[in-house]
LOPARO-369966 format. One record per atom (N, C-alpha, C): residue in one letter; x, y, z. Coordinates in steps of 0.02 Angstrom, whole numbers, plus 50000, padded with zeros to 5 digits. Layout:
<pts>
aXYZ
...
</pts>
This chain:
<pts>
m501575109049861
m501885105549806
m501345103449756
c501365106349698
c500885104549647
c501235102749582
d501875101749584
d502265100049525
d502195092549512
r501915090949454
r501775083949436
r502395079549441
d502955081749414
d503555077649415
d503805076349485
k503785081449528
k504005080549598
k503545075649635
m502895076349623
m502425071849656
m502545064649634
l502635063549569
l502755056849544
l503425054049569
e503915058449578
e504555056449606
e504475053849678
v504075057349718
v503945055149786
v503585048349786
l503095047649742
l502735041349737
l503195035649715
r503625036849666
r504095031649643
r504565029649700
k504785034549739
k505225033049796
k504865028449846
g504245030149861
g503845026049908
g503715019049881
y503525018649817
y503395012049786
y504035007949784
a504605011049768
a505245007449766
a505425004749835
a505305008649887
a505445006449955
a504995000549972
r504365000749951
r503894995249963
r504134988849930
v504364989349869
v504614983449833
v505234980649869
c505654984949896
c506254982749932
c506104980250003
g505484981150026
g505314979050094
g505594983750146
d505704990050128
d506004995050171
d505464999350205
v505284997450265
v504755000950302
v504945008250312
e505565009650333
e505775016550345
e505745020650280
g505945017650225
g505905021050161
g505195022750141
v504735018150154
v504035019550140
v503785025250184
l503935024850248
l503695029950294
l503985036850279
s504575037150248
s504905043550235
s504515047850185
v504065045050146
v503695048950097
v503035051650124
f502875049850186
f502245052050218
f502355057850266
t501855062150272
t501875067350323
t501765064150391
g501915067850443
g501825065250511
g501105063850530
d500635067050495
d499925066150511
d499545062650454
a499905058750414
a499605055650355
a499065050550372
v498595049850327
v498075044650331
v498225039650276
f498205033150294
f498345027750246
f497775022750251
r497465021150193
r496915016350193
r496985011450136
l496855005150151
l496765000050100
l496034998150104
n495664999250051
n494954997650051
n494874990250036
a494654986450086
a494594979250079
a494044976650123
a493874970250113
a493374967050154
a493594967450227
p493144969350273
p493344970450343
p493544964150381
f493354958150357
f493514952150397
f494264950550395
n494634953250347
n495344951750342
n495734958050358
r495954958650419
r496284964750440
r496984965750412
v497254960650380
v497904961550348
v497824965750285
t497264964850250
t497154968650189
t496674974450197
a496304974850252
a495864980550265
a496204984850318
v496524990250295
v496924994250340
v496675001450340
h496625004350399
h496505011450406
h496985013850460
a497525017050439
a498035019250486
a498105026750481
i498195029850539
i498285037050541
i498955038350575
a499445039850535
a500105042350557
a500445038250611
g501025040450629
g501425037950685
g501495030350689
d501435027850750
d501535020650764
d501015016450727
e500415018950719
e499895015350684
e500085014150610
l500345019350579
l500565018750510
l501165014050505
r501635014550551
r502215010150552
r502005002850559
r501535001450604
r501284994550613
r500944991950550
a500544996250519
a500194994250458
a500704992550403
m501194996750393
m501694995550340
m502104989250356
t502284988450418
t502664982550438
t502264976250426
d501624976250445
d501194970350434
d501124968850360
l501024974050320
l500944972950248
l501574970150217
i502144972950235
i502784970550207
i502934963450233
d502774962050296
d502874955350324
d502444950150289
n501864952150264
n501384947350235
n501404946950159
f501584952450125
f501554952650053
f502194955550023
e502514951749980
e503104953949944
e502904956449875
f503154962349855
f503004965149790
f503624964649745
s503514963749680
s504044964049630
s503744966249564
d504164967549516
d503954969649448
d503454975449450
f503574980249494
f503114985849503
f503164990649444
e502594992649418
e502574997249361
e501985002049368
i502125008449363
i501585013349358
i501335013149286
v500705011349278
v500405010649212
v500215017549185
d499865021349227
d499695028249209
d499515032149271
s499485038749262
s499345043049319
s499015049549295
v498625052349340
v498315058849328
v498465063049389
v498735068949378
v498905073449433
v498545080049421
e498205082249474
e497845088649470
e497935092149537
g498265097749537
g498405101349599
g498795096849645
p498605096349709
p498965092249756
p498735084949758
k498355082749708
k498075075949708
k498315072049648
a498365065449658
a498565061049604
a498165054649607
a498025051849549
a497725045249542
a498235041149502
v498435035449531
v498965031449500
v498725024249493
r498765021749432
r498605014649418
r499265011049410
s499345005649449
s499975001849448
s499834994449440
m500344990949414
m500324983649410
m500954980949443
f500894975149475
f501474972049506
f501324964649520
t501854961149535
t501784954149557
t501804954249633
v501354950449663
v501324950049736
v501374942749756
r501754941549810
r501824934849839
r501624935149912
a501144930849932
a500964930250002
a501524926450036
r501874929550082
r502454926450114
r502274920150152
k501684919950182
k501484914150223
k501314908050181
t501024909050122
t500814903450081
t501254902150021
g501614907350000
g502024906849940
g501634907949876
h500984909049881
h500574910249821
h500784916749788
v500834916549721
v501064922249682
v500554923849628
a500464930349614
a500014932449560
a500184939549540
k499964941449481
k500034948249456
k499374951849469
t499414958149489
t498814961949505
t498874969149483
e498324972749489
e498284979749471
e497924983449527
v498154989549543
v497844993449596
v497755000649572
l497325004249608
l497235011349597
l497355014949664
d497805019749663
d497955023649722
d497725030849713
l497365033449762
l497165040449763
l497585043749817
v497985048649797
v498495051449841
v498425059049844
e498525061749905
e498545068949915
e499215070849945
f499465076649925
f500115079049949
f500055085349990
k500515086050038
k500565092150077
k501305093050094
d501565098950081
d502265100450097
d502755095350067
g502605093050006
g503065088649971
g503035081349990
k502555079550034
k502485072550055
k501765070350049
i501655063950056
i500985061050052
i500625062150119
c500035065350115
c499635066350176
c499025061850177
s498845059050119
s498285054450115
s498425049450058
f498335042950074
f498455037650025
f497905032550034
v497505031749982
v496955026849983
v497065022249924
q497095015649938
q497205010849884
q496585006449874
f496405005549811
f495845001349792
f496134995349755
f495914989349774
f496154983249742
f495634977849747
d495754972449713
d495294966749712
d495384962749777
t494914963549823
t494974960249888
t494924952649883
a494514950149837
a494464942849827
a495134940149805
f495464943749761
f496134941749738
f496614941349798
a496624946449839
a497084946549897
a496934940849945
n496304939749958
n496114934350004
n496294927449976
n496264926649911
n496444920249880
n497184918849883
l497584924049892
l498304922949899
l498474919349964
m498044920250014
m498154916950078
m497674910950083
s497914905650112
s497474899850122
s496934901650172
l496374898050172
l495844899250219
l496094898650291
q496504893650303
q496784892750370
q497204898850390
e497604901450344
e498024907250359
e497584913350371
q497044914250332
q496604919850342
q496304919650413
r496084913850434
r495784913150501
r496304914650555
r496924912250547
r497444913350596
r497594920850602
l497654924350545
l497814931350546
l497254935450577
v496644933750562
v496074937350590
v496054936350666
t496164930250689
t496164928750760
t496734932350795
m497324932250764
m497914935250793
m497834942750800
m497504945950752
m497454953250753
m496824955750786
a496394951350809
a495774953450842
a495894956250911
</pts>
């Protein structure tokens, strides 16, 4: 699949499922052997994720959706070349545990195989994400996931 419109359609479907908190919908856009990474500071395992397919990917998506609610999602721009895409997005995020809300911007580097996402790497402001959670909440989550 190298058709720009089809690739962006798959991405929009996945992003829409993320905004709705639909774990199954998010997982439906990934291949069975997909790699998913959130590049973040390693001390906070809620925002620093490296998941490879299957149950690991399901746990990662569930944890992210349980901890962060997205709204007002907008693809700002995108570049598609062959089976790869770079997508810059903006959205409002709310930390469910603290209620803190802010607007943010991310960059996703995505690769496709057989019409689905086989690699998804997201770059974002880790200090911003950590500030959404209180220090006490950060410590609890790190301890819980250790």
